[in-house]
N, C-alpha and C positions, 0 to 999 in steps of 0.2 A: 505494500499499501502508498502509495507516495506520501514525504511528509510534509508535501502542501498542497492542498485543494487544486484537481485541474481543473480548469476548462474548460467549460463543452462550445464547442464551436458551433453549436447552431444557435447559442444565444450569444456571442460574442457582438460587440459595438466594436466602430472606429478604429482606431487603429490598431486593435489585438485581431478584430477580426476581416481585417483585412490584411497584417502580414497570418494568420492562418488562410485566409483565401492564396498568396501567394504561394504558401506551403501544399498547404489541398492542390494544387493547379500542379505541384511537379510530382507528386505522389500520390492524387487521387484520394486522398486523405489526409486527420492531422494528429501523424505523431504524438504520443504519449509525453514527449518532450518537448515538442511546443507547445502541448494545455499545460506543463507544468509552470512554460517561460509568461505564458501567460501576464503575468501581474506584472508584467517589464518590458512592453510591443516592440518598445523603438528599440531596446539587448536583441531579440528575437530575429528581428527589422534586421539590425548589423551580423546577426552573427549568419541569418540564411542567408545576407550578400557574400560574406566572407566563406560562405562554404559555395556555396557558386559560383566562387572568382576560385579555389581552390580545386576546384575540380574543374575548373578551364582553363584556369593561368598551366603557363610551364610544355614540357614535353613528357611526362613521365605521365604516360596510360590510365582510362579510369582502373584498369584490373592492378597495376601494382601498387598508387592511390589508395585502392580499395583492403589491401592487402597492409600496408601501413600503416591502416585504420584496427585489422585486424589485430595484429601484432601494439601499437600502441593502447590498444582499448586493454586487450589482458593484463602491458605489463600495469597496469592499472585499474589494475580487477574489476572494470567496468563490466558487468557480462548482457547488458542490457547492450551497448556499441559492438559488443564482438559478435553477437548475435544477428544485432543490424546489419552491420556489415558483412557477417558471414553469407546472409543473405544474398546480398548483390552479391559477393564472389562463384555462389550457385550459377548466376548467372554468364559467369566465362567456364561450366565446364569442372570449378572446384565441389572438392564434395566436401562434405565434413572431417573424414581423416585427413585427406587435404590442407585442411584449415585448422584441424589441431596439429598441424608435424609444426606450420611456423608459432601456436599460439604457444608451442611448447619448446621451439627454440632450433627443432632444425632446418633444415633444407629444403625445400617446397622441390618437389620431384619437376615442376607446371612449371618452374623458373629455371634460368638460366645461370652462373655462379658470379653476374653479374648484378643478377637481381637478387640473386638470396644474399649479397655482399652487400646491398642497398639493401635489406629486413633489418639485416645482422647491424648496420650505422644506426637503424630506426628504433632499434628496438633499447640499442645505447640512449640514442637521446629520450627514448619514453620512461626508460627508466632512475634516471640524473643524468640531466642535460649537460653539468660539470663535468662531466664522466667524456665528455668528447675530445680526442687530442687530437694535436695537426696532425698524425701519422696515422688516426683513423681516417679523416681527409685524405691525405694522400695514399692511404690503401682503398676508397673508393673513386682517387683517377686514377689507380695504378688499373683497377677495372673500365678505364672509359669515362666516369662518369663527369659532369662538367659543372667547374663550380654554381653555375647558374641548378643545375638540378641537385649540386648536395643544399641549395637553399632552401629548393623544392619541396626536397625533403624532409628536412628540419619544420617548413611552416606546414605540410601535412599533418607531420606527428604534432606540430601544437595548438591546432584546429582543433585536433579530435582529442586530444591531453583537456582543453576546456570542456570539451560537452562532453564526454567521462566524468569530466568532474559534477558539472550538472548535473546528468542522473546517476552518477551514482550515490554525493553527497542528498540530490532528493529521492532517492531508490525509486525513479520514476519505474512505472508498472510496465513488463512488456506487453507487446502488442502480440493477437494471438497466434499471428504468424508465425512468432519468435518462440511461444510455449512447445512442439516437439523438437526443437533444436537440443532445449537443455537438458534433455532426454540418454541424448549422445555426446562423444566427443565434442569440443573439449571440454564440456559443463559434465560430462556424467561421471565423475568421480570414485567410484567408490563402486 
């Protein structure tokens, strides 16, 4: 149960309604994360703008950004965001087991060495940004990542850290479509 009341999109007015409509146009519904952010419609709009810009700008593919989101969410112990972005990876042919590999720090068989190196870097950024070293950045460059792409990886992690902080701290409820995922890897832990 959410630690704050979720705002019903059907009763939204003003800026909150406008923000909900933008999100609904993309997803076909208003996720519980946005419903929890309803008391701050300008923040919700700004986060939405940043999310769209992060997904559109740069050279990383959507699949790679979603994989970065999954490893970042897992590092922040945000099952809501992990499940949400796993659903997007499924659209690219990933399985729950493929997602479990990257959540648990194993190289993905779906990705090449270059992209696995980027996920390793993203895990460090997500877990402890102060642990990023010149050597880690140099290793990415040796794998063919440009400075702009390194910035893109970092900003992709930063966006998801913000989102997962909100979802976790407010205990945002899972969407119904996420619930079956919680029974399998990487969530089923016992």
